[in-house]
C-alpha positions as CSV (number, residue, x, y, z in Angstrom):
1,X,16.9,7.0,-18.5
2,X,13.3,6.5,-17.8
3,X,10.3,8.5,-18.7
4,X,7.2,9.6,-16.9
5,X,5.0,11.8,-18.9
6,X,1.9,13.2,-16.8
7,X,-0.6,16.5,-17.3
8,X,2.2,18.9,-16.4
9,X,5.1,17.4,-18.8
10,X,7.4,14.5,-18.9
11,X,10.1,13.5,-16.3
12,X,13.4,12.3,-16.9
13,X,14.8,9.8,-14.2
14,X,18.4,8.2,-14.6
15,X,20.1,5.5,-13.2
16,X,22.4,7.8,-11.7
17,X,19.7,9.5,-9.7
18,X,18.2,6.1,-8.1
19,X,21.6,5.3,-7.1
20,X,22.0,8.2,-5.3
21,X,18.4,7.6,-3.7
22,X,19.8,4.2,-2.4
23,X,22.9,5.8,-1.4
24,X,21.1,7.8,1.0
25,X,18.8,4.8,2.1
26,X,21.7,3.0,3.0
27,X,23.3,5.9,4.7
28,X,20.6,5.7,7.4
29,X,20.1,1.7,7.8
30,X,21.6,0.1,10.9
31,X,24.6,-2.4,10.6
32,X,25.3,-1.2,6.9
33,X,29.0,-0.6,6.5
34,X,29.3,-0.2,2.8
35,X,28.5,-1.7,-0.9
36,X,30.5,-4.3,-2.5
37,X,30.8,-4.4,-6.4
38,X,28.3,-6.6,-8.3
39,X,30.1,-7.4,-11.2
40,X,34.1,-7.7,-12.9
41,X,33.7,-4.1,-14.2
42,X,32.8,-2.5,-10.8
43,X,35.4,-4.7,-9.0
44,X,38.0,-3.1,-11.9
45,X,36.6,0.6,-11.4
46,X,37.4,0.1,-7.7
47,X,40.7,-0.8,-7.6
48,X,41.4,2.5,-9.3
49,X,42.6,5.2,-7.3
50,X,40.4,8.0,-8.1
51,X,37.4,6.1,-8.3
52,X,37.4,5.6,-4.7
53,X,35.7,8.7,-3.4
54,X,32.4,7.6,-1.7
55,X,32.0,5.3,0.6
56,X,28.9,4.1,-1.4
57,X,29.4,5.7,-5.1
58,X,26.5,3.2,-6.8
59,X,28.7,0.6,-6.7
60,X,26.9,-2.8,-6.0
61,X,23.5,-1.3,-7.2
62,X,21.6,-2.6,-10.1
63,X,18.4,-1.1,-11.0
64,X,16.2,-2.3,-14.2
65,X,13.0,-0.5,-15.0
66,X,10.5,-3.0,-16.9
67,X,7.2,-1.9,-17.8
68,X,7.0,0.5,-14.8
69,X,8.2,-1.7,-12.5
70,X,11.4,-1.1,-10.7
71,X,13.9,-4.1,-9.8
72,X,17.1,-3.1,-7.9
73,X,19.7,-5.6,-6.9
74,X,22.2,-4.5,-3.8
75,X,25.4,-6.1,-3.0
76,X,26.2,-4.7,0.9
77,X,28.9,-5.1,3.3
78,X,27.6,-5.5,6.9
79,X,28.7,-5.0,10.2
80,X,29.9,-8.0,12.5
81,X,27.1,-8.7,15.0
82,X,24.0,-7.5,13.6
83,X,20.9,-10.0,13.0
84,X,21.3,-10.2,8.8
85,X,18.0,-11.1,8.4
86,X,16.6,-7.7,10.2
87,X,19.0,-5.2,8.3
88,X,18.5,-7.1,4.8
89,X,14.5,-6.7,5.9
90,X,14.9,-3.4,7.0
91,X,17.0,-2.1,3.8
92,X,14.2,-3.7,1.7
93,X,11.3,-2.2,3.2
94,X,13.6,1.1,3.3
95,X,14.3,0.9,-0.3
96,X,10.3,0.0,-1.2
97,X,9.4,3.1,0.7
98,X,12.0,5.8,-0.9
99,X,11.7,4.8,-4.5
100,X,7.8,4.7,-4.2
101,X,7.6,8.2,-2.6
102,X,9.9,9.8,-4.4
103,X,9.3,8.4,-8.0
104,X,5.2,7.2,-8.0
105,X,6.8,3.9,-9.5
106,X,5.9,0.7,-7.9
107,X,9.0,-1.7,-7.3
108,X,8.4,-5.3,-8.1
109,X,11.5,-7.0,-6.3
110,X,14.4,-5.6,-3.9
111,X,17.2,-8.0,-3.9
112,X,19.8,-7.8,-1.6
113,X,23.0,-9.8,-0.8
114,X,25.3,-9.6,1.8
115,X,29.1,-9.9,0.3
116,X,30.6,-9.5,3.4
117,X,31.1,-8.6,7.2
118,X,33.6,-6.5,8.7
């Protein structure tokens, strides 16, 4: 959990908040079919039937906050026939803008990994 203190009080931001924010941005991106599990733990959770509720649901998303800067790592699946570099650039720009506007934190790095094509 991340704490932001200002003259009005303290704001607590959880990783679940960042995941929901990122899911909303990915819904708006052209060419993104879904996300892919980024590690073995998420792969195991995805194999359980009761964990398959949403298209994205935070899987394939890793968030780190170091010294007030946000680092985001995404593992995505894109649609066949789209321009991969332009989709990745679009995701980077939209995510950076959304996170900086919503949280007023600087985004240091957005890493997008294309794990599959459908």
